KEFIVEX-212844 format. One record per residue (C-alpha): x, y, z. Coordinates in pm, whole numbers, padded with zeros to 5 digits, always signed. Example, Ala and Ser with C-alpha at 12.3 -4.5 7.8 and 13.67 -1.06 7.14 Angstrom:
2
+01230-00450+00780 +01367-00106+00714 
END
This chain:
279
+00676-02307-00098 +00903-02250-00383 +01172-02004-00343 +01115-01791-00639 +00740-01784-00533 +00834-01683-00192 +01054-01420-00272 +00775-01205-00436 +00583-01228-00113 +00243-01354-00281 +00002-01288+00023 +00115-00904-00016 +00087-00916-00383 -00279-01081-00326 -00361-00829-00087 -00222-00512-00285 -00460-00677-00606 -00730-00659-00351 -00719-00292-00322 -00762-00269-00706 -01085-00422-00634 -01190-00208-00402 -01114+00093-00621 -01267-00077-00922 -01596-00075-00744 -01537+00274-00570 -01542+00363-00941 -01838+00153-01087 -01991+00003-00840 -02174-00375-00888 -02088-00319-01247 -01745-00368-01206 -01820-00740-01178 -02014-00715-01460 -01909-01027-01711 -01814-00730-01984 -01617-00513-01726 -01441-00833-01541 -01169-00897-01805 -01088-00542-01715 -01058-00592-01326 -00837-00911-01369 -00614-00729-01558 -00560-00422-01356 -00532-00695-01069 -00273-00864-01270 -00069-00577-01343 -00043-00472-00949 +00044-00851-00839 +00309-00877-01064 +00495-00508-00986 +00440-00579-00664 +00603-00885-00637 +00873-00734-00843 +00887-00480-00573 +00919-00726-00340 +01195-00905-00512 +01405-00602-00575 +01346-00502-00181 +01525-00836-00090 +01779-00796-00361 +01889-00447-00181 +01836-00558+00177 +02037-00904+00082 +02367-00817+00314 +02120-00666+00593 +01897-00987+00583 +02223-01201+00645 +02205-01120+00979 +01822-01020+01054 +01625-01298+00803 +01890-01558+00697 +01625-01774+00612 +01477-01582+00340 +01567-01687-00031 +01852-01449-00115 +02060-01462+00192 +02014-01834+00258 +02145-01925-00106 +01853-02062-00271 +01824-01769-00519 +02164-01594-00657 +02120-01217-00591 +02209-01210-00986 +01897-01395-01044 +01712-01218-00810 +01767-00874-01011 +01660-01032-01339 +01343-01196-01199 +01259-00871-01019 +01293-00688-01395 +01097-01017-01554 +00831-00953-01325 +00803-00573-01393 +00810-00644-01772 +00543-00909-01734 +00316-00667-01588 +00342-00409-01914 +00132-00609-02132 -00142-00702-01891 -00155-00277-01883 -00131-00228-02231 -00413-00443-02370 -00665-00274-02086 -00922-00059-02231 -00794+00256-02044 -00419+00159-02138 -00267+00488-02145 -00359+00612-01787 -00291+00257-01665 +00053+00261-01826 +00132+00610-01688 +00038+00505-01321 +00265+00228-01325 +00565+00386-01476 +00515+00617-01178 +00495+00320-00950 +00792+00161-01075 +01021+00491-01083 +00881+00565-00717 +00995+00183-00622 +01322+00227-00784 +01391+00573-00582 +01296+00424-00240 +01543+00142-00305 +01840+00286-00415 +01807+00628-00232 +01526+00704-00031 +01473+00392+00194 +01800+00525+00384 +01654+00870+00386 +01368+00786+00657 +01083+01027+00637 +01111+01111+00249 +01076+00665+00251 +00779+00653+00447 +00611+00922+00216 +00681+00674-00077 +00576+00332+00066 +00243+00512+00124 +00209+00689-00185 +00261+00330-00334 +00011+00183-00065 -00268+00461-00169 -00223+00439-00554 -00378+00105-00594 -00731+00217-00534 -00671+00482-00810 -00520+00254-01025 -00828+00039-00978 -01053+00341-01033 -00865+00405-01356 -00918+00074-01460 -01295+00183-01502 -01241+00530-01619 -01327+00707-01306 -00989+00749-01088 -01074+01087-00957 -01365+00929-00760 -01077+00730-00553 -00866+01005-00488 -01067+01081-00117 -01006+00755-00042 -00646+00722-00162 -00606+01029+00061 -00731+00876+00398 -00536+00561+00311 -00224+00771+00260 -00250+00954+00601 -00286+00666+00773 -00009+00442+00645 +00231+00725+00689 +00129+00694+01066 +00168+00338+01063 +00542+00355+00882 +00668+00628+01122 +00555+00387+01401 +00738+00132+01248 +01033+00347+01244 +00981+00415+01618 +00970+00018+01671 +01259-00039+01502 +01514+00289+01616 +01725+00084+01835 +01848-00137+01580 +01821+00011+01261 +02171+00134+01230 +02137+00159+00822 +01901+00425+00781 +01839+00793+00904 +01498+00733+00970 +01277+01014+01115 +01289+00892+01515 +01653+00893+01408 +01639+01253+01291 +01407+01439+01523 +01319+01181+01829 +01089+00929+01911 +00829+01173+02071 +00863+01412+01801 +00830+01151+01547 +00578+00989+01713 +00372+01347+01720 +00397+01378+01376 +00270+01030+01295 -00017+01114+01530 -00073+01431+01309 -00101+01262+01031 -00378+00988+01149 -00590+01311+01303 -00591+01434+00922 -00678+01107+00790 -00987+01087+01069 -01078+01421+00972 -01098+01327+00621 -01279+01008+00670 -01621+01179+00669 -01532+01323+00306 -01693+01032+00116 -02034+01092+00290 -02052+01420+00093 -01962+01286-00257 -02291+01273-00473 -02203+00958-00631 -02280+00735-00354 -02641+00661-00235 -02780+00656+00079 -02747+00263+00180 -02382+00232+00096 -02295+00564+00285 -02482+00402+00615 -02246+00100+00580 -01917+00306+00512 -02026+00542+00805 -02049+00249+01036 -01733+00097+00909 -01534+00399+00913 -01636+00482+01294 -01510+00158+01365 -01185+00197+01200 -01142+00582+01346 -01202+00431+01705 -00925+00174+01630 -00686+00434+01520 -00742+00669+01769 -00697+00343+02030 -00361+00264+01822 -00263+00630+01882 -00283+00606+02256 +00040+00300+02213 +00257+00524+01991 +00475+00597+02295 +00440+00353+02523 +00430+00030+02292 +00491+00099+01890 +00466-00247+01831 +00121-00261+01907 +00031+00065+01769 +00141-00048+01472 -00036-00363+01449 -00368-00207+01590 -00322+00066+01317 -00303-00227+01035 -00646-00342+01184 -00774+00010+01132 -00635+00018+00790 -00823-00315+00684 -01145-00206+00829 -01102+00109+00650 -01062-00062+00320 -01372-00289+00367 -01546+00057+00424 -01417+00179+00111 -01565-00130-00052 -01922-00072+00120 -01963+00253+00016 -01873+00157-00338 -02135-00119-00373 -02408+00048-00518 
END
């Protein structure tokens, strides 16, 4: 794969763009795939794909010194991409996302969310990444925002808020567990486990996960969704919650397994979001 494609982590970008599809389906149901709506969906997906790629390049740019030791094979530390070129590339990708948002139907809302996302990415890379927990919150917020962005593309972002909240809280758990996993070798960041200890950090993570599980039935109460989609959601979210509960049991004894299980739970949760939106 070409270095300039590798550095954006295309599969990661595609996954973020998939979140836009889920948000669009939650907001508009099957109508999100209608011929007259499809351009709006594609434009929103392109915005998220490009901005996520820009954020990934920026992340590799700011981590270039650490990556010389931990990930020397990556395009920047390996010398395949010069740091100055990576910085320009990141700016160009952010810039390329703007026109797609600007020509969409709900352009003002999309541009506003894009601006907030870019500011959050910059704040994370140059300030909060080294601060640990605040960085965890920003990453989780960016993860949740893709659903709202997809809903916004169809003029109904409020309907996606409960799903974004569930995703945000589950993501906070996974981000904390990842920091517990890396606590011994993470010398450049003041992570939550370093500040309060692994056990207290794990408890905070489990508390966030418990809130995510507690809020997971909330979409079933929304009148916008009909009975059959709600049944599909209920089955899917129960499976996701069971995986989350199982992952929590490994928080202290095997953080690596816990965060991998949490990732599976988040995937199942996203599928559940899609199921309830298909109406």
